[in-house]
N, C-alpha and C positions, 0 to 999 in steps of 0.2 A: 474307117478313113485314116486312122493313125498309122496303119501298118506300113504303107509305102514311105511315109516320112521317117519312121524308125529305121527301116531298112536303109534308106538313103543316109540317115545319120550314122548308122553303124559302118557304112562304107567310108564316110568321112573320118570316123574315128580310127578306122583301120589304115586308110591311106594317108590322110593329112595329119592324124594324131600320132602316127608312127614317125616321130620327128627326130631330127639330128640335134643333139644337144651341143650348143656352141659354147665357146668361152664367154664369160660374162663381159660384154662390151658395153654395159649400161651403168657403169660406175657413177657417172655424173647425173643420172636420171633421179628425180625426187623419189622419196618413199611412196609406196602404194597408198593412194588416197582418192576417194571419189569426189568429184566437184560438187559444189553446192546446188547448182541447177543442171538438170539433164532430162532428156526424154530418150526412149529407146523402145524397141520391140524385142520380144524374146519367145523362145520355145522351151518348154519344160518337159522333159521326157522322164516318166516314171518307169524305170527299167524293171522293177519287180512286178508292177501291175500291168505293164504292157499298153500304156496309153500316153498321150501327150496333151498339153494345154498350150494355148497361145495367149500372150500378154502384150499389153502396151502400157508404158509407164511414164508418168510426169512427176517431177519432184522439184520443190524449191525448199528453202529453209523453213517456210511456214505451212506448206501444203503438200499433200501427196495425192495422186490418183492412179489407180490400177484398173484397167479394163481387161476382163477375162474373156477368152474365147470370142474374139471379134466383137466385143462390147455387149455380149449377152448378159454380163453382170459387171457392174461398176462399183468400185469402192473409193470414196473420197473422204479425206481427213483434212481439216483445216484448224490451225491454232492461231489464225490471224486475228480474230476478234473474240477468242475464248481462251481463258487462262488454262483450262484443263482439256481443251480440244473438243471438236465435234466431228462425228463420223456419219456418213451417209452411205447407204447401200441401195443401188438403183437397178431394177431389173424388170423385164416384161412379165405380166401375169395374165393368163387366159382363163375366162370364166366358163361355165357350163354351156353357154351359147356360142363358144368359140370367139368371143370378143376379147381383144388384147388391149391392155392398158399398161402404162409405165408406172410402176410402184416404187416409192421411195421410202425407206425406213431411216430414221434419224435417232442418234443417241448422243447424249452429252457426257463428257468425261466428268469425273468427280475427283476430289482430293485423294480418294483411296484408289480409284481405278481411272487413270488418265487415258485419253485417246491420243496416243502418240503416233507420229507419222509412220507410214508403212514404207517398206522398200523390198524389192526382190533382188537387189544386188547383194553379193556376199557381204556378210558383216565383218568388217576389218577393224572396227574400232576396239572391240574387246577380244580380238584374236590376234596373236602374234605370228602373222604369216611370215614365213622365211622364203627368201628368193633362192630357188634351187636350180636355175639355169634358164636357157633360152630354147624355145621350140617353135617349129613351123606348125601353125594351127589354122586350118582352112585357108591356106595360101597366105597367111599373115605371120610375119615374125613376131613372136610374143615372148614375154617373160613369164616363167612359171613360178607360182607361189604355193607353198604347202604349209598346212597346219594340222596337227593331230592333238586330240585331247581325250580324256576319259573321265567319266562320272560313275556314280554308283550303278553298276550293272550295264553300262553303255560305253562303247568306244566310238569316237567320232573321227572322221578324216575328211578334210576339205582341200580342194585344189583349185586354184584360179589361174587362168591364162588371160593375160591382158598386155596391151602395149601402150607406151607413152606417145601421145600425139602432140608434137611440138607446136603446131600452129594454134591449137586451142589450149595448150599447156595443161593437159589433163590425161589421166589414165582412161583407157577405153577397154571395157571388158569384152572378151571374145567367147570364153567358155568357162563353166564352173561345174565342178563335180562334188557331190556330197554323199557320204556313206555313214550309216549308223549300224553298229553291230551290238546286239544284245547278248552280253556275256552270261547273263543269268539263264536265258532260254537257249543260247547257242544258235541264234538266228540273225540273219541280215535283215533288219527291219526297214531300212531306207537306202535306196541307191537311185539318185537322181542326177540328171545332166541338164544343164541350162546352156543354150546357145544364144548369144546376144547379137543384135544387128541394128543398123541405123541409129547409132549413138550420137546424140547432138547436145551441145551445151548452150544453145541460143537462149535468150531470155524468153520466159513463158508468161503469157498473159493470164491474169487471174480468172478470166472468164472460164478457163478450162476447169477450174475447181468450184465454180458457183453452182450449187445444187439446191439452194434454199427455196427457190420458186417451185420446184417440183415436189417438195415435201409437205404433206398435209399434217395437221395436228394429230390425227389418229395414227400416224406412222411414227410417233415418238415413243421410245422405249427407255427402260432403265436397265442397269447391269444385272439386276436380280430377276428380271422377267424370264420365264421358261423359254421363250423364243431365243433368248441370248444364251442361257446356261445349257439348254438341251438342243435347240435348233442351231446354235452357234452363229446367230446373227451377230455381226460386228466382231466376232472373236477370231483371232489368228492363231492356228496351232503351232506356229513357229515363235510366237511371243510367249515367253515364260510366264509373265504376269497373267496373261489371258488363260493359259493352261492351268495355272494354279487356281484362278478364280472359278473356272468351270469344274475342276477336280474337287474343290471344296464343296461346291453346290451339289455335285454328284454324290459325294460321300454322305452328306447330310440327308439328301432325299432318300437314298437307298440304304441308309443305316450301315455303312461300310466301316468295319473295324479290321485293321490289318495287324498281323503279328510283327514283332521287331525284325527289321531288315526287309520286310515285304513291301513297304510303302512305295519306295522308289520304283520297284519293279512294276507295280500296279499303275503307277503314274506314267511310266514309259508306254505300257500297253494302251492306257487311256489317251495319251497324246497321239499314238498311231491311229486310233479310231477317230479322234478329233480330225485328223487329216482326211480320213476317208469321208466323214460327214461333210466337212467344209468344202472339199474339192468337188464332191458330188452335187451338193446343193447349189453351188454357184454356177453350175452348168445349165440350170433350168431345164432338166430332162423330163419334167412332168411328174416327178415324184420327189419326196424329201426323205432324207435319213435324219436320225436324231440320236443324241446321247441317251441311251436307255440303260436298263439294269445289266446289260451284257458288256458295257463299254470298258471294263477292266478285266475281262475274262481271257484266259489263254485258249489256244485252239483245242488243247486236250480237255479243258474244262467245258468248252462248248459242246463236246461230244455228249456230255451228261445231260444236256438240254435237248438232245435229239434222240438218237438211239435206233434208227432204222438200219437193219441189216439186209444184205442181199437175199432175195428169195432163193431157196435151193433150186438147182436146175431140175426141170421136169415138173415142178409144182405149178399147176395152172388152176384156173377157176373150175369149180365142179359143175357149174351150170352155164352152158354156152350163152354168149351174147345174142339176143333174139332178133337181130336186125342184119340184113345183108347190106352190102355197100350200096346197092341200087335203092333199097328201101330208105337208107339214111339220106341219100341225095334227094329223094322225093320228099321226105319229111322236112328236110332243111329248107324247102321252099316256103314253108308256112310257120317256121319257128319264130317265136316272139323275139324282139330285139333285146329284151331284158327278162330275166327270170331269177327269182330269189326264194329258195325254200324256207327262209326265215319268215317270209310273209304268209306261209301256209301252216305255221305251227309245227314244223318238222325239225327244228334245231333247238337244242338245249343251250343254256348260258355257257359262255367261254370258261374253260377250265385251265388249270396251271399244273403242268407236269413237274415243275421246279427242277431240282438237280438229279432227277431219276431219268434214265434213258428209256422212257416208256412211251415215246411218241407213237409207237406202233399200236398201242392200245387205244389212242384217242381218235384217230381217223376211223378205225374199224368200229369202235363203240358208237361214234357219231352216226355212221352209216346204219348201224343196228337201231339206234334210237329213232332215226327217220323212218325206217322200215316198219317199226312197231307202231309209230304214230299213223302212218298210212293205213296200216291194217286195222288198228283198234280205234283210231280217232283220239287217242290219248297220248300225250307226250310225257314220257317218264325219263328220269336220269338213270342210266345204267352204270354198272360198276367197272371202272378201269382197274381198280385194285384187284378184282377177282382174276383178271387176265395176268397182271403182274405176279400174283401169288401162285397161280395154278397152271399156266400154259407151258411149263418147263418141258414136259415130256413130248411136246409137239414142236420143239425146236427153238423156243424162246428162252431168254435168260433174264427175265425180270427187269430190274433197273440197269442191267448191262446190255439191254437191247433185244430186239426181236423182229419178226416179220409179220406182214398182214396175214399170210396164209396160216401161220401158227395160231394167230388169234381166231381166225375163222374156223379152223379145224377143231380147236378146243370148244368153240361155241356149238359146232355141229354135234359134239359128244355130250356137252353138259348144259348148253344154253347159257344165257347171260343174266345174272341177277340184277336187281336194282341196287343202286348205291345206298338207299335207305335201309335195305335189309342186310346187305353184305358188310356195309361200313364205309366210312369216308376214305378217300384217297390219303395215303400216309407218306408218300415220297420215299418209300423204302420197300424192300422185299419183305414179305410176311408169310405166315403159315396159311395154306389153302384150307378153307372151311366151306367149300361149295356144298358138301353133303348136308350141311345144316340149313340150307335155304328151302323155304316153303314154296317160292315161286321163281321160276327162271323162264326166260324167253328163248326158245330154241330156234335154230335156223336150218333150212334144208341144204344150204350151200352158199357159194359166193360166185360172182360173175366177174370176169375180166372184161372191161370195156375195150373195144378195138383201140389199140394204141395209136398215138400220133394223129388222131382224127378229131378235129374241132367239132364237126357235125355229130360224131358219135358221142362225144362228151356232153354236148348240149342236149341231145336226145335222152341220154342216160340220166342227167341230173333232173330233167323235167319229169321223166316217167319213173325214176327209181331212186333219186337222190334224197339226201346228201350222199356224196361219194367219198371214198377214201382215196387220196392221191399221194404219190411219193414226189419229193422235190429235193433240189440241192439248196440247202439253207446256207449259203455262203455268207461272208462277212457283211456285205451290203444288205442281204435279205434279213440278217439278224438285227440290223440297226434301222430297219424300215420304219417310217413314221406315217406317211400319207402319200396320196397320189397313185397313179398307175405305174407299178414297178416294172421296169425293163432294164435288165443288165446283160449286155451281150457277153460278158465274161462269166456269167453264171452257167456252168456246165449243165446241159440237159441229161447227161448220162451218169454223173456222180450223184447218186440219190442217197441222201443221208438222213432224211427227216420225213415223217408222215404227217399230213394235215388233212383237213376236210374241205372239199369243194362244195359250197352251198348254192352257187348260182353263177350267173354271168351278167354283164351289162355293157353299156356303150357310153362314151363321153368324148365330146369333141372329135368324133370320128374314130376314136380308138376303142376297140373291144377288149374286155378284160374278164378274167375269172375272179370270183369272190372266194377267198380262202379263209377258213376259220382255223386259227392256230391254237396251240396248247401251251402258250407262254403267258397266260393271264391277260386281263383287260388293259393293263398299262402298256402292252406292246402294240405297235401299229395303231389302227383306228379301232379302239375298244376291243382289241384282240383279233381284228380281221385285217386282211390285206386285199387290195386290188392288184392283180398281176396280169400283164399283157398276154394276149393270146398269140402274139407274134413269135415265130421261131421256137415254139415249144419252150418258152422262157423257164429256166430252172427245172425243166423236165416234167411239168405238170401233166402232160398228156401221155407220159411213158407207161405208167402202171396204175390206171384208175380201176377201182373195184367197187362193188356194192353187194350187200347181202340179199339172199333170197329166203323168205320165211314161208 
């Protein structure tokens, strides 16, 4: 839904933003300053991410309120009766029976972390904006203001277009542009454009900010609660104090120690991920993101926590999928609404690949563990390390990545030993010692499930699962916390991570796959994810496989 708006805005920027710079005829106009009371509406376009948000703002010297996305999420702060401020976050919440209620969370400021008023107008108090000319912007004569600054590893550029309205004796914002360039990484980390409308300075009644009646006692939080430091309730990624508070909590929880000169770079990445978490969570999309162990990682570093390579052309399953399309349609008529292989003793505990790009061993090993349990009635933990150490001749590269077919082809030749006999996972490449194993579990081959078919995937997981599936683990995927994940920007064709599909379910009319990840139990919901079946989200149905023993 955002695309037409962005296209429209791009036209405006091209036609109306391509302005004629006039001589400065505003010499007698006061310096740029926002009034004490105002309301307005705004659209914020994230040019790098390709989406937009809608806002409505109310502000007085004692109170602020921001409604996000047509009121789906409300943030209210008042300092009227509180020395350190009180903040409320109000949003709808739907339970498993599809009943919706309005939830209000409340937090009180302290002497150490105050709840200061929010604003989405450009900060002009601490930035020395310079007047650089006059431009026609959206059919309005405006004055253009410019400010540039740099910090450790980051360069900032801010541009404001505004005009002075004489009848209200106040500056009215029209457009604002902000860029952040990371000199350490050589990347443009932020490029946003705001357009403002319906700016009004009339008196605002306090009723607009009154949220106390909606907040129950159980909705009161402290600044050190995990819902605050990880879920980012009440925290603003554009507030330096809030970023510092969350960053310190993050470093302490995950035992992060940085070398000299690295700290600010990590903090910059952390702020970027705070933005993603905060902006996503306040949309009430049915899932939540959170600050987790990956919140300070670069894109190159995240590759080490994945590791799936593209399967070589011509490599296909050695055992055909035993269902025709007609048979799948017939079977689909009687499929249960929910199915979970964990309930049948077919799934071992969640593992952690850590910083070794060995994901390609975890989905395939999990499929093998399930197949052995189906065959023998005994669930055993099989060795990922054996695949890391030994499958090189079949096209894998240990901790530098591999493919599912490489893992399967090695198993066809050597079988797969137990973790107890081969040795625990080491998070690094090692010497292969498969010849010393007394017991290995062999396979006859592996099967490619019919791709892009929900029915095929359901039938396969019920009769042959767990399954190994390939996904696109994008930034939002990596920061997943709970709920049914659906990210339209998660490409279904850029597959970079292998996980295990253990089942499927339904909640509030939404169907989802249940994925077991290899990032430890602290990720997601005890190491698992619910991901929507819509639109082949993140590519789940593209390359599903299972072993045949």
